[in-house]
N, CA, C, O and CB atoms as a CASP TS submission, in Angstrom:
PFRMAT TS
TARGET T0000
AUTHOR 0000-0000-0000
METHOD Language model
MODEL 1
PARENT N/A
ATOM      1  N   UNK     1       0.746  -1.171  -0.049  1.00  0.00           N
ATOM      2  CA  UNK     1      -0.224   0.051  -0.098  1.00  0.00           C
ATOM      3  C   UNK     1       0.866   1.440  -0.306  1.00  0.00           C
ATOM      4  O   UNK     1       0.713   2.353  -1.117  1.00  0.00           O
ATOM      5  CB  UNK     1      -1.255   0.142   1.548  1.00  0.00           C
ATOM      6  N   UNK     2       1.919   1.284   0.628  1.00  0.00           N
ATOM      7  CA  UNK     2       2.707   2.317   0.554  1.00  0.00           C
ATOM      8  C   UNK     2       3.379   2.923  -0.645  1.00  0.00           C
ATOM      9  O   UNK     2       3.724   4.098  -0.769  1.00  0.00           O
ATOM     10  CB  UNK     2       3.486   2.056   1.286  1.00  0.00           C
ATOM     11  N   UNK     3       3.554   1.657  -1.761  1.00  0.00           N
ATOM     12  CA  UNK     3       4.045   1.891  -2.833  1.00  0.00           C
ATOM     13  C   UNK     3       2.965   2.595  -3.704  1.00  0.00           C
ATOM     14  O   UNK     3       3.248   3.350  -4.634  1.00  0.00           O
ATOM     15  CB  UNK     3       4.586   0.719  -3.320  1.00  0.00           C
ATOM     16  N   UNK     4       1.674   2.271  -3.307  1.00  0.00           N
ATOM     17  CA  UNK     4       0.574   2.981  -4.160  1.00  0.00           C
ATOM     18  C   UNK     4       0.242   4.321  -3.787  1.00  0.00           C
ATOM     19  O   UNK     4      -0.529   5.054  -4.407  1.00  0.00           O
ATOM     20  CB  UNK     4      -0.693   2.256  -4.125  1.00  0.00           C
ATOM     21  N   UNK     5       0.996   4.660  -2.523  1.00  0.00           N
ATOM     22  CA  UNK     5       0.480   5.928  -2.082  1.00  0.00           C
ATOM     23  C   UNK     5      -0.920   6.015  -1.400  1.00  0.00           C
ATOM     24  O   UNK     5      -1.566   7.059  -1.308  1.00  0.00           O
ATOM     25  CB  UNK     5       0.461   6.756  -3.209  1.00  0.00           C
ATOM     26  N   UNK     6      -1.241   5.024  -1.019  1.00  0.00           N
ATOM     27  CA  UNK     6      -2.565   4.934  -0.411  1.00  0.00           C
ATOM     28  C   UNK     6      -2.532   4.678   0.995  1.00  0.00           C
ATOM     29  O   UNK     6      -3.576   4.632   1.646  1.00  0.00           O
ATOM     30  CB  UNK     6      -3.353   3.926  -1.024  1.00  0.00           C
ATOM     31  N   UNK     7      -1.372   4.503   1.523  1.00  0.00           N
ATOM     32  CA  UNK     7      -1.044   4.476   3.192  1.00  0.00           C
ATOM     33  C   UNK     7       0.049   5.104   3.585  1.00  0.00           C
ATOM     34  O   UNK     7       0.949   5.343   2.780  1.00  0.00           O
ATOM     35  CB  UNK     7      -0.832   3.132   3.791  1.00  0.00           C
ATOM     36  N   UNK     8       0.112   5.413   4.714  1.00  0.00           N
ATOM     37  CA  UNK     8       1.129   6.294   5.352  1.00  0.00           C
ATOM     38  C   UNK     8       1.857   5.454   6.538  1.00  0.00           C
ATOM     39  O   UNK     8       1.240   4.907   7.453  1.00  0.00           O
ATOM     40  CB  UNK     8       0.392   7.680   5.945  1.00  0.00           C
ATOM     41  N   UNK     9       3.191   5.442   6.384  1.00  0.00           N
ATOM     42  CA  UNK     9       4.077   4.704   7.417  1.00  0.00           C
ATOM     43  C   UNK     9       3.668   5.249   8.996  1.00  0.00           C
ATOM     44  O   UNK     9       3.407   6.451   9.058  1.00  0.00           O
ATOM     45  CB  UNK     9       5.809   5.053   7.045  1.00  0.00           C
ATOM     46  N   UNK    10       3.606   4.642   9.991  1.00  0.00           N
ATOM     47  CA  UNK    10       3.417   5.099  11.300  1.00  0.00           C
ATOM     48  C   UNK    10       4.128   6.093  11.818  1.00  0.00           C
ATOM     49  O   UNK    10       5.303   6.163  11.456  1.00  0.00           O
ATOM     50  CB  UNK    10       3.545   4.221  12.064  1.00  0.00           C
ATOM     51  N   UNK    11       3.665   7.000  12.682  1.00  0.00           N
ATOM     52  CA  UNK    11       4.398   8.451  12.962  1.00  0.00           C
ATOM     53  C   UNK    11       5.312   7.921  13.922  1.00  0.00           C
ATOM     54  O   UNK    11       4.867   7.181  14.800  1.00  0.00           O
ATOM     55  CB  UNK    11       3.421   9.823  13.602  1.00  0.00           C
ATOM     56  N   UNK    12       6.469   8.181  13.880  1.00  0.00           N
ATOM     57  CA  UNK    12       7.473   7.959  14.831  1.00  0.00           C
ATOM     58  C   UNK    12       7.662   9.397  15.955  1.00  0.00           C
ATOM     59  O   UNK    12       7.237  10.521  15.688  1.00  0.00           O
ATOM     60  CB  UNK    12       8.882   7.609  13.898  1.00  0.00           C
ATOM     61  N   UNK    13       8.330   9.051  17.112  1.00  0.00           N
ATOM     62  CA  UNK    13       8.165   9.764  18.170  1.00  0.00           C
ATOM     63  C   UNK    13       9.543   9.398  18.907  1.00  0.00           C
ATOM     64  O   UNK    13       9.912   8.231  19.031  1.00  0.00           O
ATOM     65  CB  UNK    13       6.795   9.445  18.911  1.00  0.00           C
ATOM     66  N   UNK    14      10.242  10.451  19.364  1.00  0.00           N
ATOM     67  CA  UNK    14      11.520  10.607  20.221  1.00  0.00           C
ATOM     68  C   UNK    14      11.747   9.416  21.306  1.00  0.00           C
ATOM     69  O   UNK    14      12.758   8.747  21.520  1.00  0.00           O
ATOM     70  CB  UNK    14      11.429  12.035  21.030  1.00  0.00           C
ATOM     71  N   UNK    15      10.534   9.380  21.885  1.00  0.00           N
ATOM     72  CA  UNK    15      10.760   8.510  23.182  1.00  0.00           C
ATOM     73  C   UNK    15       9.601   7.607  23.423  1.00  0.00           C
ATOM     74  O   UNK    15       8.706   7.567  22.579  1.00  0.00           O
ATOM     75  CB  UNK    15      10.954   9.413  24.495  1.00  0.00           C
ATOM     76  N   UNK    16       9.541   6.923  24.433  1.00  0.00           N
ATOM     77  CA  UNK    16       8.373   6.077  24.980  1.00  0.00           C
ATOM     78  C   UNK    16       7.581   7.121  25.732  1.00  0.00           C
ATOM     79  O   UNK    16       6.357   6.991  25.728  1.00  0.00           O
ATOM     80  CB  UNK    16       8.842   4.773  25.985  1.00  0.00           C
ATOM     81  N   UNK    17       8.064   8.036  26.312  1.00  0.00           N
ATOM     82  CA  UNK    17       7.118   8.824  27.063  1.00  0.00           C
ATOM     83  C   UNK    17       6.425   9.854  26.154  1.00  0.00           C
ATOM     84  O   UNK    17       5.448  10.429  26.634  1.00  0.00           O
ATOM     85  CB  UNK    17       7.824   9.519  28.229  1.00  0.00           C
ATOM     86  N   UNK    18       6.853  10.193  24.753  1.00  0.00           N
ATOM     87  CA  UNK    18       6.309  10.920  23.872  1.00  0.00           C
ATOM     88  C   UNK    18       5.195  10.026  23.362  1.00  0.00           C
ATOM     89  O   UNK    18       4.132  10.546  23.024  1.00  0.00           O
ATOM     90  CB  UNK    18       7.277  11.406  22.893  1.00  0.00           C
ATOM     91  N   UNK    19       5.388   8.589  23.278  1.00  0.00           N
ATOM     92  CA  UNK    19       4.363   7.947  22.831  1.00  0.00           C
ATOM     93  C   UNK    19       3.177   7.897  23.874  1.00  0.00           C
ATOM     94  O   UNK    19       2.044   8.245  23.541  1.00  0.00           O
ATOM     95  CB  UNK    19       4.827   6.676  22.428  1.00  0.00           C
ATOM     96  N   UNK    20       3.450   7.488  25.047  1.00  0.00           N
ATOM     97  CA  UNK    20       2.505   7.814  26.114  1.00  0.00           C
ATOM     98  C   UNK    20       1.766   8.953  25.842  1.00  0.00           C
ATOM     99  O   UNK    20       0.543   8.910  25.706  1.00  0.00           O
ATOM    100  CB  UNK    20       3.128   7.993  27.353  1.00  0.00           C
ATOM    101  N   UNK    21       2.382   9.913  25.759  1.00  0.00           N
ATOM    102  CA  UNK    21       1.460  11.554  25.751  1.00  0.00           C
ATOM    103  C   UNK    21       0.776  11.389  24.445  1.00  0.00           C
ATOM    104  O   UNK    21      -0.415  11.694  24.515  1.00  0.00           O
ATOM    105  CB  UNK    21       2.556  13.273  25.709  1.00  0.00           C
ATOM    106  N   UNK    22       1.147  11.024  23.355  1.00  0.00           N
ATOM    107  CA  UNK    22       0.373  10.934  22.029  1.00  0.00           C
ATOM    108  C   UNK    22      -0.885  10.243  22.117  1.00  0.00           C
ATOM    109  O   UNK    22      -1.997  10.553  21.690  1.00  0.00           O
ATOM    110  CB  UNK    22       1.153  10.244  20.983  1.00  0.00           C
ATOM    111  N   UNK    23      -0.368   8.965  22.936  1.00  0.00           N
ATOM    112  CA  UNK    23      -1.902   8.151  23.098  1.00  0.00           C
ATOM    113  C   UNK    23      -3.076   8.790  23.786  1.00  0.00           C
ATOM    114  O   UNK    23      -4.247   8.845  23.411  1.00  0.00           O
ATOM    115  CB  UNK    23      -1.752   6.839  23.947  1.00  0.00           C
ATOM    116  N   UNK    24      -2.502   9.269  24.891  1.00  0.00           N
ATOM    117  CA  UNK    24      -3.455   9.885  25.947  1.00  0.00           C
ATOM    118  C   UNK    24      -4.035  11.209  25.561  1.00  0.00           C
ATOM    119  O   UNK    24      -5.000  11.688  26.156  1.00  0.00           O
ATOM    120  CB  UNK    24      -2.730  10.091  27.281  1.00  0.00           C
ATOM    121  N   UNK    25      -3.342  11.886  24.397  1.00  0.00           N
ATOM    122  CA  UNK    25      -3.921  13.157  24.049  1.00  0.00           C
ATOM    123  C   UNK    25      -5.006  12.677  22.875  1.00  0.00           C
ATOM    124  O   UNK    25      -5.986  13.423  22.854  1.00  0.00           O
ATOM    125  CB  UNK    25      -2.695  14.315  23.519  1.00  0.00           C
ATOM    126  N   UNK    26      -5.036  11.958  22.220  1.00  0.00           N
ATOM    127  CA  UNK    26      -5.923  11.653  21.137  1.00  0.00           C
ATOM    128  C   UNK    26      -6.702  10.245  21.474  1.00  0.00           C
ATOM    129  O   UNK    26      -6.023   9.218  21.462  1.00  0.00           O
ATOM    130  CB  UNK    26      -5.057  11.575  19.751  1.00  0.00           C
ATOM    131  N   UNK    27      -7.991  10.170  21.748  1.00  0.00           N
ATOM    132  CA  UNK    27      -8.777   8.998  21.943  1.00  0.00           C
ATOM    133  C   UNK    27      -8.753   8.058  20.826  1.00  0.00           C
ATOM    134  O   UNK    27      -9.152   8.628  19.810  1.00  0.00           O
ATOM    135  CB  UNK    27     -10.106   9.350  22.211  1.00  0.00           C
ATOM    136  N   UNK    28      -8.425   6.778  20.608  1.00  0.00           N
ATOM    137  CA  UNK    28      -8.534   5.950  19.785  1.00  0.00           C
ATOM    138  C   UNK    28      -7.071   5.530  19.063  1.00  0.00           C
ATOM    139  O   UNK    28      -6.908   4.606  18.266  1.00  0.00           O
ATOM    140  CB  UNK    28      -9.535   6.455  18.975  1.00  0.00           C
ATOM    141  N   UNK    29      -6.033   6.486  19.575  1.00  0.00           N
ATOM    142  CA  UNK    29      -4.753   6.446  19.201  1.00  0.00           C
ATOM    143  C   UNK    29      -4.113   5.178  19.658  1.00  0.00           C
ATOM    144  O   UNK    29      -4.362   4.937  20.839  1.00  0.00           O
ATOM    145  CB  UNK    29      -4.086   7.589  19.671  1.00  0.00           C
ATOM    146  N   UNK    30      -3.280   4.210  18.998  1.00  0.00           N
ATOM    147  CA  UNK    30      -2.523   3.001  19.526  1.00  0.00           C
ATOM    148  C   UNK    30      -0.975   3.451  19.131  1.00  0.00           C
ATOM    149  O   UNK    30      -0.552   3.988  18.108  1.00  0.00           O
ATOM    150  CB  UNK    30      -3.071   1.421  18.752  1.00  0.00           C
ATOM    151  N   UNK    31      -0.303   3.027  20.322  1.00  0.00           N
ATOM    152  CA  UNK    31       1.250   3.106  20.473  1.00  0.00           C
ATOM    153  C   UNK    31       1.681   1.724  20.779  1.00  0.00           C
ATOM    154  O   UNK    31       0.907   0.889  21.246  1.00  0.00           O
ATOM    155  CB  UNK    31       1.763   4.136  21.664  1.00  0.00           C
ATOM    156  N   UNK    32       3.072   1.464  20.480  1.00  0.00           N
ATOM    157  CA  UNK    32       3.839   0.451  20.999  1.00  0.00           C
ATOM    158  C   UNK    32       5.019   1.013  21.809  1.00  0.00           C
ATOM    159  O   UNK    32       5.949   1.718  21.417  1.00  0.00           O
ATOM    160  CB  UNK    32       4.285  -0.423  19.908  1.00  0.00           C
ATOM    161  N   UNK    33       4.748   0.521  23.057  1.00  0.00           N
ATOM    162  CA  UNK    33       5.813   0.802  24.357  1.00  0.00           C
ATOM    163  C   UNK    33       6.433  -0.640  24.868  1.00  0.00           C
ATOM    164  O   UNK    33       5.960  -1.743  24.594  1.00  0.00           O
ATOM    165  CB  UNK    33       4.907   1.589  25.816  1.00  0.00           C
ATOM    166  N   UNK    34       7.344  -0.433  25.497  1.00  0.00           N
ATOM    167  CA  UNK    34       7.881  -1.711  26.280  1.00  0.00           C
ATOM    168  C   UNK    34       6.807  -1.707  27.582  1.00  0.00           C
ATOM    169  O   UNK    34       6.209  -0.754  28.081  1.00  0.00           O
ATOM    170  CB  UNK    34       9.738  -1.540  26.819  1.00  0.00           C
ATOM    171  N   UNK    35       6.794  -2.901  27.883  1.00  0.00           N
ATOM    172  CA  UNK    35       5.781  -2.928  29.161  1.00  0.00           C
ATOM    173  C   UNK    35       6.491  -2.183  30.386  1.00  0.00           C
ATOM    174  O   UNK    35       5.734  -1.620  31.176  1.00  0.00           O
ATOM    175  CB  UNK    35       5.396  -4.598  29.653  1.00  0.00           C
ATOM    176  N   UNK    36       7.386  -2.144  30.540  1.00  0.00           N
ATOM    177  CA  UNK    36       7.907  -1.494  31.891  1.00  0.00           C
ATOM    178  C   UNK    36       7.583   0.276  31.719  1.00  0.00           C
ATOM    179  O   UNK    36       7.532   1.081  32.649  1.00  0.00           O
ATOM    180  CB  UNK    36       9.836  -1.878  32.092  1.00  0.00           C
ATOM    181  N   UNK    37       7.427   0.513  30.522  1.00  0.00           N
ATOM    182  CA  UNK    37       7.188   2.118  30.469  1.00  0.00           C
ATOM    183  C   UNK    37       5.564   2.401  30.701  1.00  0.00           C
ATOM    184  O   UNK    37       5.078   3.524  30.840  1.00  0.00           O
ATOM    185  CB  UNK    37       7.705   2.794  28.835  1.00  0.00           C
ATOM    186  N   UNK    38       4.897   1.264  30.711  1.00  0.00           N
ATOM    187  CA  UNK    38       3.581   1.615  30.797  1.00  0.00           C
ATOM    188  C   UNK    38       2.964   1.591  32.400  1.00  0.00           C
ATOM    189  O   UNK    38       3.176   0.762  33.285  1.00  0.00           O
ATOM    190  CB  UNK    38       2.837   0.629  29.833  1.00  0.00           C
ATOM    191  N   UNK    39       2.100   2.850  32.421  1.00  0.00           N
ATOM    192  CA  UNK    39       1.717   3.106  33.982  1.00  0.00           C
ATOM    193  C   UNK    39      -0.048   3.207  33.961  1.00  0.00           C
ATOM    194  O   UNK    39      -0.643   2.662  33.032  1.00  0.00           O
ATOM    195  CB  UNK    39       2.549   4.807  34.638  1.00  0.00           C
ATOM    196  N   UNK    40      -0.457   3.596  34.536  1.00  0.00           N
ATOM    197  CA  UNK    40      -2.203   3.865  34.595  1.00  0.00           C
ATOM    198  C   UNK    40      -2.714   5.020  33.822  1.00  0.00           C
ATOM    199  O   UNK    40      -3.913   5.285  33.902  1.00  0.00           O
ATOM    200  CB  UNK    40      -2.757   4.197  36.141  1.00  0.00           C
ATOM    201  N   UNK    41      -1.846   5.809  33.004  1.00  0.00           N
ATOM    202  CA  UNK    41      -2.254   6.850  32.331  1.00  0.00           C
ATOM    203  C   UNK    41      -3.044   6.158  30.779  1.00  0.00           C
ATOM    204  O   UNK    41      -3.776   6.789  30.017  1.00  0.00           O
ATOM    205  CB  UNK    41      -0.846   7.875  32.145  1.00  0.00           C
ATOM    206  N   UNK    42      -2.641   4.781  30.653  1.00  0.00           N
ATOM    207  CA  UNK    42      -2.729   4.305  29.545  1.00  0.00           C
ATOM    208  C   UNK    42      -3.355   2.928  29.786  1.00  0.00           C
ATOM    209  O   UNK    42      -3.536   2.427  30.895  1.00  0.00           O
ATOM    210  CB  UNK    42      -1.484   4.361  28.889  1.00  0.00           C
ATOM    211  N   UNK    43      -3.682   2.349  28.530  1.00  0.00           N
ATOM    212  CA  UNK    43      -4.494   0.974  28.866  1.00  0.00           C
ATOM    213  C   UNK    43      -3.750  -0.183  27.887  1.00  0.00           C
ATOM    214  O   UNK    43      -3.585   0.101  26.700  1.00  0.00           O
ATOM    215  CB  UNK    43      -6.369   1.136  28.444  1.00  0.00           C
ATOM    216  N   UNK    44      -3.353  -1.349  28.347  1.00  0.00           N
ATOM    217  CA  UNK    44      -2.746  -2.458  27.567  1.00  0.00           C
ATOM    218  C   UNK    44      -4.049  -3.168  26.779  1.00  0.00           C
ATOM    219  O   UNK    44      -5.040  -3.558  27.396  1.00  0.00           O
ATOM    220  CB  UNK    44      -1.884  -3.577  28.643  1.00  0.00           C
ATOM    221  N   UNK    45      -3.910  -3.267  25.430  1.00  0.00           N
ATOM    222  CA  UNK    45      -4.636  -3.759  24.616  1.00  0.00           C
ATOM    223  C   UNK    45      -4.071  -5.207  24.348  1.00  0.00           C
ATOM    224  O   UNK    45      -4.924  -6.090  24.256  1.00  0.00           O
ATOM    225  CB  UNK    45      -4.744  -2.874  23.525  1.00  0.00           C
ATOM    226  N   UNK    46      -2.847  -5.542  24.220  1.00  0.00           N
ATOM    227  CA  UNK    46      -2.272  -6.489  23.892  1.00  0.00           C
ATOM    228  C   UNK    46      -0.872  -6.419  24.521  1.00  0.00           C
ATOM    229  O   UNK    46      -0.178  -5.403  24.485  1.00  0.00           O
ATOM    230  CB  UNK    46      -2.367  -6.587  22.570  1.00  0.00           C
ATOM    231  N   UNK    47      -0.428  -7.836  25.232  1.00  0.00           N
ATOM    232  CA  UNK    47       0.966  -8.011  25.530  1.00  0.00           C
ATOM    233  C   UNK    47       1.498  -9.435  25.144  1.00  0.00           C
ATOM    234  O   UNK    47       1.136 -10.575  25.436  1.00  0.00           O
ATOM    235  CB  UNK    47       1.184  -7.747  27.010  1.00  0.00           C
ATOM    236  N   UNK    48       2.572  -8.874  24.316  1.00  0.00           N
ATOM    237  CA  UNK    48       3.330 -10.157  23.627  1.00  0.00           C
ATOM    238  C   UNK    48       4.482 -10.894  24.867  1.00  0.00           C
ATOM    239  O   UNK    48       5.187 -10.166  25.566  1.00  0.00           O
ATOM    240  CB  UNK    48       4.361  -9.477  22.030  1.00  0.00           C
ATOM    241  N   UNK    49       4.506 -12.126  24.955  1.00  0.00           N
ATOM    242  CA  UNK    49       5.661 -12.389  25.734  1.00  0.00           C
ATOM    243  C   UNK    49       7.098 -11.814  25.187  1.00  0.00           C
ATOM    244  O   UNK    49       8.128 -12.017  25.829  1.00  0.00           O
ATOM    245  CB  UNK    49       5.717 -13.870  25.866  1.00  0.00           C
TER
END
């Protein structure tokens, strides 16, 4: 899809803290962070071993 310009790559952020802030600010947004960075401000949807 990227080659046909019908999709965009995921947005990159500088740190896990930045990702958590982005997810908190916009409902419905999903981000990937290390489990150790997660706190009560965000909800875990999927945790992989």
